[in-house]
C-alpha angles and dihedrals in degrees: 000000000000134000109225125252088244094056094043090058094042093052090045090051089059086070088064093049101266111139119234128182137150117214097194135010123211129192126221125192127233139192092214138004108321092212127226092305097041095236101108124093097005115188118245085246100080100175112116116214125211117248129191127209133208118231117292118257130173094000098307143079131196133209114265099209141027116270113218134194113191127197097012114215101219140037108236147120113271116208109153146031138208130204120221137185092226138042088238132014106350125114129310111238108178139358132199149153125265114246085251136000117264125210108208133180128219106277094027126131117235126193136188103203097180133018124176124190116200132188116202 
């Protein structure tokens, strides 16, 4: 998992007194590593789904609910995800790999049941 360059800089700016907060987080699917800015290897399914997180503890935080995509638009193998501060456009916050790849068909439902972000 990797925190994005945008989020790294925004968090560092808080040390200088610049406020930073994210109201909502949205997940996007990828067929390969999304890269630092989350724009590489985007899945054919472009809809971003909202995700909620529990409070951080011990340098990590976990999703507090299942994230679901229904009626996927494309048959492909999903391998990665990216987290964004908007449902479209916006700024990439974080990227990471799924615990295992998932081959899906058009029309399938895909779920991410747990997602943990860790700073170390």
